[in-house]
KEMINU-674026 format. One record per residue (C-alpha): x, z, y; residue number from 1. Coordinates in pm, 1 decimal. Layout:
N
> X | Z | Y | NUM .
...
END
This chain:
59
> 4230.0 | -4225.5 | 3916.6 | 1 .
> 3884.7 | -4331.0 | 3981.9 | 2 .
> 3637.8 | -4442.3 | 3653.5 | 3 .
> 3317.8 | -4510.8 | 3621.5 | 4 .
> 3112.2 | -4263.3 | 3371.1 | 5 .
> 2778.3 | -4352.5 | 3204.3 | 6 .
> 2558.5 | -4072.8 | 3159.3 | 7 .
> 2177.9 | -4151.0 | 3069.3 | 8 .
> 2167.8 | -4495.4 | 3195.1 | 9 .
> 2324.5 | -4391.6 | 3548.3 | 10 .
> 2670.2 | -4451.6 | 3676.4 | 11 .
> 2890.9 | -4200.2 | 3842.8 | 12 .
> 3194.1 | -4225.1 | 3992.6 | 13 .
> 3447.3 | -3969.7 | 3844.0 | 14 .
> 3849.8 | -3925.4 | 3986.1 | 15 .
> 4069.3 | -3818.2 | 3696.6 | 16 .
> 4454.4 | -3687.7 | 3801.7 | 17 .
> 4691.6 | -3519.6 | 3586.6 | 18 .
> 4765.0 | -3149.2 | 3672.8 | 19 .
> 5043.8 | -3084.8 | 3465.9 | 20 .
> 5219.9 | -3268.1 | 3163.6 | 21 .
> 4929.8 | -3168.8 | 2923.0 | 22 .
> 4645.7 | -3067.9 | 3170.1 | 23 .
> 4411.9 | -3378.6 | 3310.4 | 24 .
> 4151.1 | -3266.3 | 3541.9 | 25 .
> 3808.7 | -3475.6 | 3590.9 | 26 .
> 3603.7 | -3384.4 | 3898.0 | 27 .
> 3264.8 | -3585.9 | 4003.7 | 28 .
> 2910.5 | -3538.2 | 4113.0 | 29 .
> 2632.5 | -3565.9 | 3886.2 | 30 .
> 2254.5 | -3540.7 | 4062.4 | 31 .
> 2433.8 | -3332.9 | 4350.2 | 32 .
> 2648.4 | -3097.6 | 4131.9 | 33 .
> 2987.9 | -3079.2 | 4135.1 | 34 .
> 3138.1 | -3103.5 | 3773.9 | 35 .
> 3507.9 | -3028.6 | 3733.4 | 36 .
> 3640.9 | -3014.9 | 3347.7 | 37 .
> 3971.0 | -3039.9 | 3213.0 | 38 .
> 4145.9 | -3211.2 | 2876.5 | 39 .
> 4498.1 | -3221.3 | 2728.2 | 40 .
> 4456.3 | -3634.2 | 2780.3 | 41 .
> 4276.0 | -3849.9 | 3045.1 | 42 .
> 4041.9 | -3977.7 | 2810.0 | 43 .
> 3934.8 | -3627.1 | 2654.4 | 44 .
> 3904.7 | -3482.3 | 3049.6 | 45 .
> 3643.5 | -3777.5 | 3132.0 | 46 .
> 3475.3 | -3678.9 | 2760.4 | 47 .
> 3464.0 | -3325.8 | 2876.5 | 48 .
> 3315.8 | -3435.6 | 3218.6 | 49 .
> 3038.9 | -3672.0 | 3031.2 | 50 .
> 2950.9 | -3405.7 | 2792.1 | 51 .
> 2916.1 | -3148.5 | 3081.0 | 52 .
> 2672.6 | -3374.9 | 3280.5 | 53 .
> 2469.6 | -3425.7 | 2970.8 | 54 .
> 2433.6 | -3058.3 | 2915.3 | 55 .
> 2352.9 | -3057.8 | 3318.5 | 56 .
> 2078.3 | -3321.0 | 3261.3 | 57 .
> 1914.9 | -3127.1 | 2970.3 | 58 .
> 1839.8 | -2798.2 | 3183.6 | 59 .
END
């Protein structure tokens, strides 16, 4: 499933899929870097991806 995530006033396409009953994976590119995060729900995986992208943006 594709989602649009806003980070620092930019939109990014993030793909989310369910790996197991309690593991969701979010994958997307942020300024040329691939970011992959996990969460216990779809929304948690997306929130983790957003936070990881924000962290990369502060480096």
